[in-house]
N, C-alpha and C positions, 0 to 999 in steps of 0.2 A: 503495500500498499504503500500511495508517495504521500511523504509532508508535507500539506498546507504551506505556503509563505508564511504563514503568521507563527504559525508553532516553531519554524525554523528559526524565525525571527524571537520568538518566545527567548529563548537564549542570553540574548544580547539587550533585554529590556535593559536602563537603567534605573538604578537604584534611589537617588535622590534626584534632582532636578540641576545640582551640582553638577553631578555624571552627565544628565545629560546636556545639557549647554555645553560640557568638553570637548564633547566629540566632533563639535564646529568645527569649522575655521576662524580663526580671528576676525572677523569682520560680522561673522554670523553671530559669533556670541554677545558680542558688544548691542547687538539689536536683543538679543534673546535676554540680555540682562537687563538694558535698558525697561524692555518690556516688563519681564518680572517686578522692578523696579515701581515701573507705573501701580501694574496692579497691586502689589505690596499696599503701596500709601495710600489707591483707591478702596484697600475692604482691607485695613491695617489687622485685624485679628483673624487671615485665613487661615487654617492648614493649606502647607504645601504638601506634594506628593505626587505621585505618577499613578497615571488612572490611561488604563486603553495605550501606556507607552509615554504619553505626553503628560507633561508639566501640568497639572491641575491646581488648583486654588480651592479648597471649597470651606463653607460659611453654612450651616445648616444644610447639608449636602452640596453636591458639587457646581462651583460659584463659573469658570470659564475654565479652557485649556488651550492651550497653545502648542504647536513644531514648525520645526522647516525641515523645507525642503527644499529642491534642487532652484522655485523659479521664482517661491517667494512664499512665505509666514504663516501658516494660517492661527486662525484666533476662535475662537471657537468659543461662543457666550450663551449657547442655546437658541431654538426659534426663535424667545419673545426678543432677547438680543438680539437677533437681526431683526425681524420684523417692526422692531419701537422704533430703530433706527436706520429705516429701510433710507430717508432719505437723507441722511444723511455716507452712507455706507454706495450711494448710486455710484458712484466712481469707480469700484472696488467689484471682482465677480465676488457673489454671496449664491452661499444656496441654503437649507433649512437651515441649519444649523448652523454654517460656520460662514467667515468670509476670510477673502484672500488677499495680502495686503503682496506688493513685486517684489522682489530683495534688488535692488538701485533706486525705487523710491521711497522717498519718507513716511515712515509710520506715522499713523493721525492719533500719537500717544495723549493727545486729551478729548478726542471720542474713544480713546480705547477706556478711560479713565472713567467715562461721563456712561459705558455699556456697563464698566466692572459694579458702581455706585447700583447703577438702576438693578442688576441682577442682585446684588449686595440687600437692596428694601424688597427682592422679589421672593425671595429666599427666607428671608426674615418674617415676610406675614404670612407665606406657605407655614411658616413654623407656628405660628401662633394660633394659627385659626386649626395648627392638628390639637393645639395644647387645646385650644378650646375645644374643640371638638371630644377630646377625649376625658373632658374633666366634668 
């Protein structure tokens, strides 16, 4: 039986965001470190982890993920994060829960910050509703 590509890659999944970032060339590391910093400043109480093989920030559940690819940086703020900021993201390639920021173009860090803050409030509201429901 042939192993799927995800199974083959599973041995190489980094254990931390530092490890993830370290595997890229210096110029990509700088972008990823800046993105990480913006996310941490926008959501200071988040937990950092690797989920789905990507750097992930969690607060009352997963908030956002990001990943580096050959030609772009992928940013994954869930489908609500994309649809809520659809207008501001119109200059970028988006899909249901992702946006691609081309490498070589400036990443809109202020917009990333707004999206992260939106996701924090969204997850907080969801957690509060869950608590009320269970009481």
